[in-house]
N, C-alpha and C positions, 0 to 999 in steps of 0.2 A: 624389236624395232622401236626406235626412239619415238616418243610421242611429243617431244618438244617441251616447252615451258609448262610448268605447273600453273594451277589457277592463281587468281589474285589473292591478296592477303585476306585473312579473316577479319571480322568486325573490329577486333582489337588493333589491327594494323601490324601485328607481330608476325612477319614472315608469311610465306605461302601457307594456305590452309590445307592444300592437297599435295601429295606426292603421287603423281600418276604412274601406273604400271608401265614398265618398259623404259623407264629413265635409264640413261647410260650409267654404268657402275662407278665411273671415276677411278680413283686409285693411282698407283705409281705409273702404270702404263699410260694412263691419260695424261698425267703430268709430263711424262717424257715426250709424248707426241706433241702436246700443246706447246711445250717449251721450244720445239723446233720452229713452230709457227711464230711464236713470240720473238725468237731470234731474228726471223725475217723482218718483222715489224720494227724491232730494235735498230737494225741496220738502215731500214727505210727512213726512220726518224733522224738518224745521224746525217744522212744525206740531205733530208729535207731542211734541217735546221743549220746545216753547215754555213749557209749564206749569212745567218744571223750574226756570226762572229767574224765573217769575212766581208761585211758590207762596205767598210771603209777601204779595204784592199781592192774590192771589186770596182768601186768608184774610181780609184786611181788606175787600175789595170786597164779599164775600158774607157776611161776619161768621160764619165757621165755625171749628170746632175741628180738631184734627189728624186725627181719624177721618173727619170730613166732607171735609176737604181731600184725604185719600188716596183718597176715593171717586171723585174726578175721574179719577185715573190708573187706579184699579182697574177702573172701568166701561169706560174706553177700552181697557184691555188685555183685559178680559173679552170685549168685542166683537171685538177683534183676534184673540185666540186662538180664539174660537168660530167665526170666519169662515175659518180657515186651510184646513180640509179642503174646505168648499164652494168657496172661491176656487181651490184646486188643481184641483178638478173643472171649474170654469168655465174655467180656463186651458187645460186639456186639451181641452175641448170647443169653446170660443168663440174661442180664440186670444188672444194678448197685447194686441193693439190694442183690442179691444172691452172687455176687462176693465180695462185702464188708463183708458180713457175714462170708464167708470162710476166708477172709484176717484177720479180727479182731480175729477170733479164733486162727489162726496160729501164729500171732505175739504176742498174749498174752501168749500162751503156750511157745513160744520161750523166751520171757522175763523172765517168771517164771523159765524156765529151766536154763537160764543163771545165775539166782540168786542162784540156788541150785546145780549147776554143781560141782561135786567133783574133776574133772580132766580137763586138757586142751582139750582132745578129746571130752568130753561131752559138754564142753562150746562151742566148734566149731560147734557141731551139733545143739545146741540151737540157735546160731547166724544164721545158715543156715535156720532154720525154721522161725526165725524172719524175715529174708530177703525175704523169700517166701511170708509171709503174708503182709509185707510192700509193696511188689511189686504190690499187688492187690488194693492199695488204691488210688494213685494219678490219674491214668487214669480213674478209675471209678468215682471219684469226678469231673473230667473234663467233663466226659460224662453226669453226673447228672446236671451240670451247663448248658450244651448245651441243655438239654431237658426242663429246667425250665425257662431259660432267653432268651430274644431276641438275635439273632446272633450278632447284633451290639455291644452288651455288652460283647462279648466273650473275647477280650483282657483284660478288667477289671476283669472279673470273674477269668480268669487264673492267673492274677497277685495277686488278693486277695487270691486265693487258696494257691499260693506260700507264700504269706505273713503270713497266719496263720500257714503254715508249719514251717516257720522260728520262729514263736512264740513258737512252740514246741521245737525248738533248743534253744531258750532263756530259757525255763524251764530247759533244760539239763544243760546249763552253769551256771544258778543261783541256782536252787533248787536241782538238782541231785548232783552237786558238793558239796554243803553244807551238804546234807544228808549223803553222803559218808563219809565226815569228822566227822560228829556228831554221826551217827548211825551205820556205817559200811556197808560192802558189801551186806550181805544177807538181812538185814532188808530194805535197800534202794531199791534193785531190786525187792524183793517180794512185797513191798508196791506199787511201781510204776506199777507193773503188774496189780493191781486192777483197774487202769484207763481203761484198755482194757475191763474189765467186764462192767464198767459203760457205755461206748460208745456202746457196743454191745446191751445192754438193750434199750438205746435211739433209736438206729437204728431199732431194731425189732418193736418198737411201732410207730415210727413217720416217717420213711423214705419211700418215694414212688419213683418209677422210673421216672414218668412223670405226668404232670397234666392231669386231665380228659379231654377227647376230643383231646388230643395231642399224642395219641399212635403212635409210629413209625410204618411204614409199615412192614408187615411180611416179613421176609427174607427166602430165600431158603437155607437150610443147607444140603449140599450133601457131608458130611464127608470130606475126604482128598481133594476132588476137590474144595469144598467151601473154605477150608483153603488156598490152593495154589492160588486160584483166588483172595481172599482178600489180601494176602500178595503181590502178583505180581502186582495187580492193584494199590495198595497203593505205592509200591516202584517205579512204573513206573512214578509217578508224580514227577517232579523236585522239587516241593514245599515240598514234604515229605522228600526227600533226603537233601535239603537245611536245613530244620528244624532239621534233625538229626545232621548235621555238626555244626549248630549254637549252639545247645545244647551241643554237644561234646566239642566245643572250649571254651565256656563261663563258664560252670558250675564247671569244675573239680578243678581249683586252690583253690577256697573257700571250696569245698567239702573235699578235701584232708586235708586242714588246720583245718577245724572244726571237721571232722570225727575222726581224729587220730593224725596227726603230728603237729598241731599248738601248743598245750600245751607243748609237749616235746621240740619243737624248741625254744619257748619263754623261757622256764625254763633252758634247758641245753645249748643251743647255745647263747642265749641273756642275760642270767643271771638274768632273772626276777623271782620274787616270784610267787608261784602258785596263790596267790590272784590277783596279777597284771595281770598274764597271763589270768586268768579267766575273768577279766574286759575287756581285749582286745578282747577276743573271744565274749564276750557279745556285744561289740561295732560293730563287724561284723554283728551280728544278728539285732541289732537296725537299723543300716544303711540300711541293706537289706530291712527291712520293710518299711522304708521311701522311698527308691528309687523304690521299687516295685509299690507304689502308683503313683509316678511320671512317670515311664515308661509306666504303664498301661494307664494313661490319655493321654500321648503323642501319643501312638500307636493307641488308639481308635479314635483319631482325625486326625492323619497323618500316614497312613499306609506306606508311602514312607520312614518314619524314622526308619523302622525296621532294615534294614541292617546297616545303619550308626551307630545306637545305639549299635548293637551287635559288630561290628568291632571296634568301639571306645572303648568299654569296654575292649575288648581283648588287644588292644594296650596299654591302660593306665595300665592295670594289669601287662603286661609284663615289662613295663618300671619301675614301682615301685618295682616289685618283683626283677628285676635285680639290682636296686639301693640298696635294702636292703641286698642282698647277696654280692654285691661288696664293701660295706662299710667296711673299715678296722676295725677289732675288732668287738665289739658289736655295733649294730646300735643304734643311739640315739632314745629316746622315741618318738620324733615328727615323725621320719620316720616309726617307728612301728605303730603309730597311723594312719599315712597316708596309710600304707599297709593295715591295717584292714578296713579303710574306703573304699578303692578301692575294696577289696575283697567282701565288702558288696554289690557291684553292680553286682557281678557275677551271683547270683541266679536270680534276675529279668531279666538280659540279657538272661539267658538260657530259660526263659519262652517265649521269642520271637520266639524260634523254633516252638512252637505250633501254633503261629500266621501265620507261613508260611504253615504249613501242613493243618490247619483247612479249609481254603477256597479251597484247592486243592483236597479235598475228599468229597464225598457225606455223608449224615448222616449214612448210613449203614456201612461205612468204618472208621468212626471217631475213634473208639476204636483201631482198628488195626494200623491206621496211627499214633495215639498218642503213641502207644506202640513202634513203630519204632523210633520215635523222642526221646522218653524217654530213649532208650537204649544208645544214644550218650554220654551224660555226665557221665553216670555210667560206661560205658566201659572205658572212659578216666580216671575217678577217680580210678577204679580198677587197671588199668595199672600203674598209677602214684604211688598209694599206695605200690604196689609191688616193683616198681623201687626204691622208696625212702628207703624202708626197706632193700633191697639188697645192695644198695649203702652205706647206713649207716654202715652195718656190714662189707662191703668190705673196707671201708676207715677209720674205727675206729671212726665213729661218725662225719664225716665231712658233716655238713648240707649244706654247699655251693655247694659241688659236688652233693649231693643227690637231693637237691631242684632244681638244674639246669635242671633236667629231664623234668620239666614243659614246657620249651621252645620248646622241640621237638614236643610235641603234639599240642601246640599252632600254630606252623608253619604249621603243616599238616592240621589243621582245617582251617586256614586262606586261604590256597590254594584252598581247596574244596569249601569254601563259595564264593570266587571270581569266581570260575569256574561255579557254579550253579546259581549265582545271576541273570544274564541276562536272562537265560533260564526260570527261575521261573517268572520273571516280564513279559516276553512275553506270557506265558501261562495264567497269570492272566488277561492280556489285552484281550486275545482271549475269555476268559470266560465272561468278562464284555460285550463285543460286543454281544456274544450269548445270554446273559441274557436280554439285551435291546431288541434284536430282538424278543425273546420269549415273552417279556412283551408287545410289541407293536402289534405283529401279533397273536391276540387271536382268536382261531377258533370259528366260528359261532355256 
């Protein structure tokens, strides 16, 4: 039976100090099963980010302004963020397979509906449905990894999950963008929706919640009382709250750029061609994938590096973002490339949030705690998407003013991270001592 995450790092901060008995074995079978879950997340990200390369096409198709265009992404993220705690509870109670089945069904119908939508209102409803299904994927795949791999591999598994998600983003920037140009709106989105059918079939045949002999302990589910207890106990842990604010502060600049406003900014404000803008968005995704591997390796070996990596990423992002906006006229290409390279680190840095929440919660609360953390970045992204759209309309398309809204949320997040950092470290040390005592004093 799986006992979940191992204890916090030792005093040196070099990886987990304990490997608890009952850890899942990992191995090829674990990789195969987890890969099916990752394939579902991969497709979900393609669907989620497809609007990022179709923003200008959507504005023309539905004849809407910047605020109305941003509503597509805002509604999608609003549904996504609002679903995180319910989905976490569902994963803890129903298991990964059932939740992913529901998720795949919903986001596939949403993508197909978006392809065929005859009006702006219908398209909004389709994006909301897509966001609901998308919301059920990431937390479920994290839980799947926790059930199939040893706890010491948790940071790497989380980063690899995020890496394959960014590969889905790469498909959007390279494949979806080209198909839109060559085949048009309806054919592109209808064709892409078939990927959802493929992963649904794979999942139904090959995905299992956990290895044999590692079934999680049965949980008592007492309706509303159970729900309140799961949420309250997860939130009470400073590691969960710190994880939320790390995710909040690190993820949203790149998300806003990739999900909707990067292409219009590069084309309309920076005078780049759509092809060049697409290449720059692709650079963000490629850098994200490389840095994800680096961050995962560092954190797996040095848990003490979690907060410095997160704060350093936020600081560099703010500096380069400000330099780009402050540059007179259009920014030079080297600065735009630097901005995209830095934005590529935001996704991997946001995954650090789960590395704070994971050791703070027992296996029975992993889904709920991950849901709370995952709300952070999407709430920040949703807020910024709205702010940018409103400010663009209010200022006649002034991207300098609109994009400056990023600094407000970054400042808020940094304050919260600094406030919770010491408290979380203290709790992890307390758990380390308790784990060592329990390991030494074995009852006769």
